[in-house]
BABA-354169 format. One line per field, with one value per residue (C-alpha): residue number from 1; residue in one letter; x, y, z. Coordinates in nm, 3 decimals. Example, Ala and Ser with C-alpha at 12.3 -4.5 7.8 and 13.67 -1.06 7.14 Angstrom:
BABA-354169
i	(1_2)
aa	(A_S)
px	(1.230_1.367)
py	(-0.450_-0.106)
pz	(0.780_0.714)
***
This chain:
BABA-354169
i	(1_2_3_4_5_6_7_8_9_10_11_12_13_14_15_16_17_18_19_20_21_22_23_24_25_26_27_28_29_30_31_32_33_34_35_36_37_38_39_40_41_42_43_44_45_46_47_48_49_50_51_52_53_54_55_56_57_58_59_60_61_62_63_64_65_66_67_68_69_70_71_72_73_74_75_76_77_78_79_80_81_82_83_84_85_86_87_88_89_90_91_92_93_94_95_96_97_98_99_100_101_102_103_104_105_106_107_108_109_110_111_112_113_114_115_116_117_118_119_120_121_122_123_124_125_126_127_128_129_130_131_132_133_134_135_136_137_138_139_140_141_142_143_144_145_146_147_148_149_150_151_152_153_154_155_156_157_158_159_160_161_162_163_164_165_166_167_168_169_170_171_172_173_174_175_176_177_178_179_180_181_182_183_184_185_186_187_188_189_190_191_192_193_194_195_196_197_198_199_200_201_202_203_204_205_206_207_208_209_210_211_212_213_214_215_216_217_218_219_220_221_222_223_224_225_226_227_228_229_230_231_232_233_234_235_236_237_238_239_240_241_242_243_244_245_246_247_248_249_250_251_252_253_254_255_256_257_258_259_260_261_262_263_264_265_266_267_268_269_270_271_272_273_274_275_276_277_278_279_280_281_282_283_284_285_286_287_288_289_290_291_292_293_294_295_296_297_298_299_300_301_302_303_304_305_306_307_308_309_310_311_312_313_314_315_316_317_318_319_320_321_322_323_324_325_326_327_328_329_330_331_332_333_334_335_336_337_338_339_340_341_342_343_344_345_346_347_348_349_350_351_352_353_354_355_356_357_358_359_360_361_362_363_364_365_366_367_368_369_370_371_372_373_374_375_376_377_378_379_380_381_382_383_384_385_386_387_388_389_390_391_392_393_394_395_396_397_398_399_400_401_402_403_404_405_406_407_408_409_410_411_412_413_414_415_416_417_418_419_420_421_422_423_424_425_426_427_428_429_430_431_432_433_434_435_436_437_438_439_440_441_442_443_444_445_446_447_448_449_450_451_452_453_454_455_456)
aa	(M_P_K_K_Y_L_I_Q_I_F_I_L_A_L_A_F_R_I_V_V_V_L_V_F_N_T_D_N_I_Y_Q_D_S_R_E_Y_Y_Q_I_A_A_N_L_V_N_G_N_G_Y_T_F_D_W_E_A_P_Y_K_T_N_L_Y_R_E_P_G_Y_P_L_F_L_A_S_L_L_K_L_W_Q_F_A_G_N_E_V_T_M_L_N_E_E_Q_F_Y_A_H_L_A_D_P_S_I_Y_D_I_T_E_I_T_Y_L_K_I_A_Q_A_V_L_D_A_I_S_V_V_F_F_V_L_L_A_S_L_I_V_K_S_K_R_T_L_L_F_Y_G_F_A_F_A_I_F_L_P_A_A_Y_F_I_T_T_L_M_R_E_T_W_L_M_F_L_A_A_G_F_A_Y_F_F_A_R_F_L_F_N_R_K_M_S_D_L_I_I_S_S_L_L_F_G_F_M_A_V_T_F_Q_V_M_L_L_L_G_P_A_I_A_I_Y_L_F_V_F_M_K_P_V_S_A_V_K_Y_S_I_I_A_A_A_F_T_I_V_I_S_L_P_W_L_M_F_S_Y_S_I_Y_P_D_W_K_I_V_K_S_W_G_T_S_L_T_H_E_K_M_S_Y_V_N_A_H_R_K_L_A_A_V_G_L_I_S_E_D_S_V_K_A_I_Y_W_N_E_F_G_N_T_S_Y_E_A_F_N_K_S_F_N_G_F_Y_N_E_H_T_K_A_I_N_M_Q_L_D_E_F_Q_N_D_E_T_E_K_L_T_R_S_Y_R_N_K_R_L_L_N_Y_A_I_V_W_V_R_P_F_S_L_K_G_I_I_N_N_E_F_Y_N_Q_E_T_K_L_K_N_V_T_D_I_L_I_A_M_A_F_L_M_G_M_L_A_F_V_G_F_I_F_H_I_R_K_L_S_P_V_L_I_V_F_Y_T_L_F_I_L_I_W_I_L_G_S_G_R_R_V_Q_P_I_Y_G_Y_L_L_L_F_F_V_L_Q_A_A_Q_I_F_S_F_F_K_V_K_L_K_L_Q_K_V)
px	(7.929_7.948_8.157_8.373_8.437_8.628_8.809_8.971_9.066_9.220_9.410_9.528_9.585_9.796_9.997_10.067_10.214_10.404_10.598_10.650_10.763_11.014_11.140_11.202_11.247_11.629_11.478_11.661_11.499_11.446_11.484_11.076_11.073_11.323_11.137_10.776_10.992_11.154_10.858_10.705_10.991_11.040_10.669_10.687_11.019_10.818_11.026_10.763_10.708_11.037_11.322_11.569_11.784_11.871_11.843_11.743_11.413_11.282_10.893_10.958_10.568_10.749_10.555_10.161_10.133_9.883_10.089_10.362_10.093_9.991_10.368_10.336_10.034_10.203_10.569_10.384_10.255_10.568_10.737_10.407_10.558_10.868_11.030_11.267_11.202_11.506_11.565_11.790_12.162_12.305_12.411_12.130_11.929_12.143_12.289_12.199_12.177_12.352_12.463_12.108_12.228_12.280_11.906_11.947_11.634_11.397_11.104_11.132_11.044_10.702_10.596_10.605_10.469_10.160_10.162_10.051_9.835_9.638_9.675_9.497_9.175_9.233_9.168_8.867_8.726_8.755_8.597_8.313_8.301_8.286_8.009_7.787_7.783_7.873_7.633_7.823_7.961_8.233_8.368_8.351_8.572_8.819_8.888_8.942_9.165_9.323_9.368_9.492_9.798_9.842_10.222_10.282_9.959_10.117_10.519_10.389_10.414_10.741_10.851_10.763_10.550_10.214_10.088_10.031_9.836_9.641_9.489_9.335_9.158_9.062_8.970_8.738_8.589_8.488_8.298_8.126_8.055_7.904_7.716_7.577_7.453_7.231_7.089_7.133_7.228_7.366_7.686_7.788_7.839_7.971_8.220_8.286_8.358_8.621_8.832_8.825_8.944_9.216_9.319_9.342_9.557_9.781_9.820_9.687_9.632_9.351_9.165_9.025_8.820_8.575_8.449_8.391_8.191_7.943_7.890_7.863_7.572_7.398_7.416_7.254_7.010_6.808_6.969_6.824_6.946_7.304_7.359_7.275_7.500_7.760_7.791_7.744_8.059_8.263_8.134_8.329_8.630_8.715_8.661_8.946_9.178_9.113_9.377_9.631_9.530_9.527_9.908_10.015_9.843_10.059_10.395_10.345_10.042_9.914_9.603_9.816_9.824_9.438_9.613_9.835_9.625_9.863_10.215_10.432_10.303_10.573_10.465_10.561_10.952_10.938_10.775_11.060_11.384_11.140_11.180_11.575_11.563_11.413_11.659_11.941_11.763_11.761_12.134_12.079_12.244_12.427_12.320_12.568_12.410_12.052_12.204_12.298_11.959_11.805_12.011_12.019_11.584_11.541_11.879_11.881_11.684_11.327_11.265_11.359_11.137_10.785_10.898_10.994_10.669_10.497_10.658_10.608_11.007_10.914_10.634_10.794_11.174_10.954_10.723_11.065_11.203_10.956_10.885_11.205_11.220_10.905_11.157_11.396_11.195_11.348_11.299_11.412_11.171_10.913_10.991_11.058_10.722_10.585_10.771_10.664_10.305_10.312_10.473_10.211_9.963_10.205_10.083_9.703_9.761_10.070_9.849_9.620_9.942_10.172_9.964_9.945_10.382_10.566_10.753_10.691_10.825_10.786_11.071_11.274_11.651_11.633_11.481_11.739_12.023_12.169_12.070_11.936_11.628_11.576_11.333_11.175_11.125_10.921_10.707_10.559_10.570_10.318_10.131_10.102_9.967_9.728_9.564_9.549_9.385_9.173_9.100_9.019_8.735_8.619_8.606_8.398_8.131_8.083_8.091_7.721_7.727_7.983_7.937_7.841_8.150_8.402_8.462_8.822_8.909_8.770_8.952_9.292_9.275_9.198_9.497_9.732_9.862_10.017_10.062_10.217_10.092_10.324_10.279_10.096_9.778_9.794_9.388_9.382_9.535_9.233_8.982_9.180_9.197_8.853_8.778_8.978_8.814_8.480_8.608_8.770_8.442_8.289_8.463_8.474_8.065_8.070_8.285_8.086_7.774_7.925_8.017_7.676_7.558_7.800_7.755_7.342)
py	(11.378_11.688_11.633_11.922_11.799_11.462_11.715_11.916_11.570_11.406_11.740_11.718_11.314_11.394_11.667_11.569_11.234_11.378_11.585_11.206_11.061_11.375_11.342_11.017_10.874_10.827_10.473_10.142_9.916_9.596_9.292_9.224_9.609_9.463_9.153_9.352_9.654_9.381_9.164_9.505_9.657_9.300_9.305_9.684_9.590_9.267_9.026_8.831_8.772_8.757_8.895_8.819_9.041_8.989_8.666_8.455_8.550_8.240_8.287_8.329_8.266_8.335_8.673_8.709_8.936_9.183_9.446_9.383_9.406_9.776_9.915_9.748_9.962_10.295_10.217_10.149_10.538_10.666_10.475_10.607_10.988_10.901_10.737_10.445_10.195_10.150_9.769_9.675_9.544_9.261_9.472_9.629_9.304_9.103_9.392_9.400_9.720_9.860_10.253_10.392_10.582_10.299_10.299_10.671_10.608_10.815_10.614_10.527_10.819_10.850_10.487_10.676_10.987_10.746_10.530_10.873_10.939_10.597_10.639_10.921_10.766_10.535_10.817_10.919_10.551_10.501_10.827_10.714_10.400_10.580_10.795_10.508_10.493_10.820_11.129_11.389_11.638_11.721_11.372_11.227_11.507_11.564_11.160_11.266_11.506_11.319_11.033_11.270_11.371_11.024_10.968_10.576_10.472_10.703_10.612_10.281_10.484_10.557_10.156_9.971_9.674_9.564_9.714_10.069_9.897_9.594_9.917_10.080_9.718_9.677_10.051_9.997_9.643_9.757_10.071_9.952_9.567_9.790_10.039_9.677_9.590_9.896_9.948_9.593_9.770_9.478_9.735_9.798_9.375_9.332_9.612_9.480_9.133_9.229_9.443_9.152_8.907_9.207_9.144_8.768_8.762_9.090_8.864_8.509_8.494_8.762_8.468_8.390_8.671_8.494_8.310_8.611_8.747_8.447_8.531_8.861_8.824_8.528_8.750_9.030_8.908_8.623_8.234_8.215_8.575_8.500_8.164_8.359_8.666_8.465_8.262_8.597_8.753_8.405_8.422_8.769_8.756_8.413_8.647_8.830_8.506_8.317_8.453_8.420_8.051_7.982_8.135_7.955_7.632_7.661_7.710_7.428_7.159_7.062_7.159_7.257_7.572_7.611_7.579_7.910_8.076_8.009_8.124_7.945_7.979_8.245_8.175_7.767_7.888_8.132_7.811_7.644_7.852_7.933_7.553_7.586_7.953_7.604_7.422_7.666_7.790_7.397_7.393_7.141_7.320_7.623_7.997_8.004_7.720_7.944_8.225_8.033_7.879_8.237_8.364_8.088_8.066_8.431_8.586_8.437_8.142_8.307_8.059_7.762_7.849_7.830_7.472_7.380_7.496_7.321_6.991_7.034_7.025_7.296_7.153_6.802_6.953_7.101_6.845_6.630_6.931_6.957_6.574_6.608_6.906_6.672_6.408_6.595_6.775_6.929_7.247_7.453_7.299_7.363_7.712_7.785_7.664_7.846_8.172_8.137_8.106_8.403_8.610_8.530_8.616_8.951_9.046_9.061_9.309_9.506_9.573_9.801_9.984_9.991_10.190_10.524_10.466_10.641_10.376_10.110_10.354_10.057_9.837_10.164_10.094_10.435_10.302_10.044_10.313_10.545_10.849_11.206_11.040_10.812_11.039_11.155_10.754_10.712_10.988_10.912_10.492_10.612_10.829_10.529_10.300_10.517_10.633_10.239_10.147_10.486_10.289_9.980_10.125_10.321_9.981_9.813_10.068_10.127_9.732_9.720_10.007_10.013_9.641_9.665_9.783_9.546_9.321_9.384_9.433_9.148_8.942_9.091_9.093_8.731_8.631_8.871_8.497_8.476_8.795_8.939_9.330_9.532_9.599_9.367_9.480_9.815_9.845_9.818_10.103_10.337_10.132_10.183_10.572_10.574_10.403_10.651_10.934_10.775_10.776_11.083_11.243_11.091_11.220_11.562_11.533_11.442_11.715_11.956_11.864_11.872_12.179_12.343_12.167_12.326_12.684_12.661)
pz	(11.252_10.981_10.723_10.831_11.128_10.998_10.713_11.000_11.213_10.801_10.759_11.154_11.109_10.770_10.873_11.187_11.010_10.748_11.054_11.205_10.895_10.879_11.171_11.232_10.844_10.995_11.070_10.936_10.709_10.916_10.727_10.725_10.536_10.344_10.213_10.152_9.987_9.723_9.653_9.535_9.324_9.183_9.078_8.937_8.748_8.585_8.811_9.006_9.315_9.451_9.714_9.448_9.358_9.053_8.777_8.803_8.974_9.164_9.327_9.714_9.880_10.226_10.254_10.241_9.949_10.082_10.204_9.919_9.675_9.823_9.801_9.421_9.330_9.524_9.316_8.977_9.052_9.100_8.824_8.586_8.701_8.496_8.818_8.820_9.103_9.251_9.358_9.689_9.616_9.798_10.075_10.133_10.161_10.340_10.591_10.966_11.178_10.916_10.872_10.768_10.512_10.279_10.239_10.137_9.855_9.755_9.706_10.017_10.194_9.922_10.027_10.414_10.335_10.126_10.455_10.628_10.433_10.502_10.847_10.836_10.664_10.930_11.266_10.987_11.044_11.381_11.456_11.251_11.393_11.732_11.603_11.564_11.922_12.080_12.001_12.189_11.957_12.166_12.280_11.905_11.856_12.136_12.072_11.644_11.764_12.030_11.759_11.504_11.712_11.909_11.848_11.968_11.703_11.444_11.428_11.223_10.946_10.997_10.913_10.587_10.743_10.645_11.043_10.867_10.566_10.815_11.079_10.735_10.634_11.038_11.069_10.761_10.785_11.171_11.014_10.761_10.946_11.282_11.064_10.827_11.195_11.240_10.915_10.716_10.405_10.171_10.036_10.388_10.465_10.084_10.169_10.477_10.335_10.080_10.356_10.599_10.265_10.197_10.581_10.524_10.242_10.456_10.770_10.736_11.125_11.083_10.918_11.271_11.279_11.066_11.336_11.528_11.209_11.235_11.606_11.598_11.321_11.556_11.841_11.674_11.409_11.391_11.293_10.953_10.874_11.069_10.820_10.483_10.577_10.679_10.361_10.173_10.350_10.336_9.961_9.890_10.157_9.906_9.600_9.740_9.840_9.510_9.282_9.552_9.665_9.265_9.230_9.547_9.403_9.093_9.253_9.586_9.405_9.785_9.944_10.200_10.084_10.193_10.581_10.560_10.314_10.053_10.299_10.505_10.832_11.042_11.355_11.285_11.248_11.588_11.761_11.596_11.740_12.043_12.135_12.076_12.347_12.587_12.551_12.596_12.897_13.033_12.946_12.695_12.415_12.404_12.392_12.030_11.907_11.941_11.775_11.494_11.438_11.517_11.191_10.983_11.028_10.968_10.823_10.439_10.457_10.343_10.068_10.255_10.541_10.269_10.221_10.558_10.682_10.427_10.449_10.858_10.915_11.175_11.327_11.346_11.511_11.715_11.864_11.917_12.109_12.312_12.460_12.471_12.752_12.858_12.983_13.108_13.346_13.675_13.845_13.537_13.286_13.505_13.583_13.195_13.140_13.431_13.283_12.933_13.038_13.298_12.983_12.737_13.010_13.136_12.770_12.853_13.118_12.902_12.645_12.842_12.881_12.598_12.345_12.530_12.582_12.367_12.118_12.404_12.606_12.919_12.750_12.627_12.740_12.884_13.196_13.311_13.291_13.497_13.224_13.278_13.058_13.328_13.543_13.160_13.166_13.498_13.430_13.105_13.213_13.537_13.250_13.044_13.267_13.421_13.117_13.066_13.344_13.300_12.906_13.104_13.334_13.037_12.881_13.166_13.231_12.842_12.697_12.668_12.450_12.228_12.176_11.776_11.740_11.919_11.696_11.581_11.937_12.073_11.802_11.851_12.214_12.194_11.987_12.185_12.306_11.963_11.813_12.171_12.259_12.012_11.649_11.574_11.750_11.635_11.539_11.942_11.993_11.813_12.050_12.380_12.326_12.299_12.606_12.780_12.607_12.703_13.031_13.087_12.924_13.171_13.490_13.351_13.351_13.705_13.882_13.626_13.775_14.125_14.144_13.971_14.240_14.512_14.353_14.400)
***
């Protein structure tokens, strides 16, 4: 694809995202955001890898290092330009649903603008990825310009969460890995492996992309070559992860750090909380008890969560609760199990629609309220559903042709059972938009031909 078009797409994507930041920059900094920002600020100010706002600074391995290190590099540039890097104080760090004005910190806006630049590059990566398969310049341009102003994907830059950074890594990985499948250039394999390494230390569950890489290599090349390239990819991935693993081991000298790639297992904590929610659902504990457990685990215990994860606390207690539920079998527990399973399965359907909604409009509070926005919301839901169904049809029709570029899509779609269908699968948004555009172009071409035949 000509560079001038890629530059145009980048400029449009960046301009749109800067507007999004300026319009939506009133958002609160949520708990996860505060932890990421605080770690980055502490690193830049020489206090180590910690959430603390005052001495003594205690090392905290609860969060993966990829995104905090990305923020720290941006804050270092901010500091190099002569600015001071502000630390969150105790009130700011622990405030729940506080007035956003207490987070009136200039560098936070700067970080979001930087994320806008990164996300614009991600758009270009996706267009380059599509160009490996799609040869119609008109279709590629439409896809690129549509993605550039695709608000549901762009909105993620307005929060200091790892999704924008992960989107960049996933888009870059998908492009260079797919290009390697076509040209067998070692440089492309190395770049994609390094990006995969950064993905692993940004979101530990992305390690499950590793088996997908091996499968893809075995599908697209001879077994001997697949084994060789799998080893090379694994080596470069480990090179990126090794410094963090060594650091984690120095803090917690136990081989179990490899199990979670040097960070506490967040999903174990969530399973522990969900197990208590099940107890409340069948009447064995009160809802107030569940709320207390939730805020204890997600409020002030991030440091303890690391040890609870590694010491097996979450797993042991979750298993004990599940055994208790098994012994308490009745219609309510069966209904609860069925409901949980159906909700997980429903995520596989929702993911085809959600990216076309505005900020998860399907779950928007206005939908269930008698307000003047209800009709608008209904229309948006209908549009999102139609676009999602068209994307699904596009996937079915083009799956074979697109297979070399779908490794990230397949991996994240399989992981929806664990991740849900929201912000954690953001890289899927670019794929679904591509499926939609390809199918829309095919339909347009069909009717264009029909009209020409009628005129004749």
